[in-house]
C-alpha positions, -999 to 999 in steps of 0.1 A, spaced: -4 8 127 7 24 94 -10 14 61 7 24 29 -10 27 -5 5 36 -39 -14 66 -54 -18 81 -88 -43 108 -96 -57 106 -61 -67 70 -66 -51 37 -57 -25 30 -83 -29 -5 -98 8 -11 -102 28 -6 -71 61 5 -87 46 30 -111 28 54 -87 32 91 -83 32 90 -45 25 69 -15 -2 76 11 7 66 46 -22 63 70 -18 61 107 -48 41 119 -63 29 151 -73 -7 145 -94 -10 176 -115 22 170 -114 16 132 -104 51 123 -78 71 105 -57 92 129 -35 108 103 -23 107 67 9 118 49 17 118 12 53 112 2 70 111 -32 90 79 -35 126 76 -47 130 70 -84 118 35 -92 145 9 -94 140 -28 -87 141 -35 -49 143 1 -37 107 8 -27 102 -20 -1 130 -8 22 120 28 18 83 20 27 95 0 57 116 30 68 84 51 68 70 27 94 45 8 72 30 -24 87 7 -31 58 8 -23 20 -24 -24 0 -21 -23 -38 -37 -35 -70 -6 -53 -82 30 -60 -71 58 -81 -85 72 -112 -69 105 -96 -59 88 -67 -41 65 -91 -23 94 -112 -11 113 -81 1 82 -70 21 77 -105 35 113 -106 47 109 -72 64 77 -83 82 53 -61 62 19 -75 53 10 -72 16 -25 -71 2 -27 -73 -36 -57 -72 -59 -74 -42 -44 -96 -23 -68 -91 13 -79 -107 38 -55 -102 65 -30 -73 56 -7 -93 66 25 -122 44 15 -98 15 8 -82 19 43 -116 21 60 -127 -11 41 -96 -28 53 -102 -17 89 -138 -29 87 -128 -63 72 -148 -55 40 -119 -49 15 -127 -66 -17 -97 -80 -36 -92 -98 -69 -62 -112 -87 -28 -95 -84 -28 -68 -112 9 -73 -118 21 -101 -140 59 -100 -133 
């Protein structure tokens, strides 16, 4: 499984479309561990461009603080699970919380 997170300043970026880079974690769901991580710079932000790019990177899940409705619908159509409302923090810690079913989420931080 591949989990993608938007990152800014080595922390989870609260707005999906305004991040500096994306962290892609290759994880083992059964053993609950991170097998690998790669950081990629996304293409310039334009509406609708990031979901297909992230899907091309092999992502199965996207964890973010906030994401607009259009991006959510594009991910859903592509079969990518979306988790919004994640709190700022270290991306590795967030992924481990997800794997351990202890990820705390709140409201979607994006209002469009």
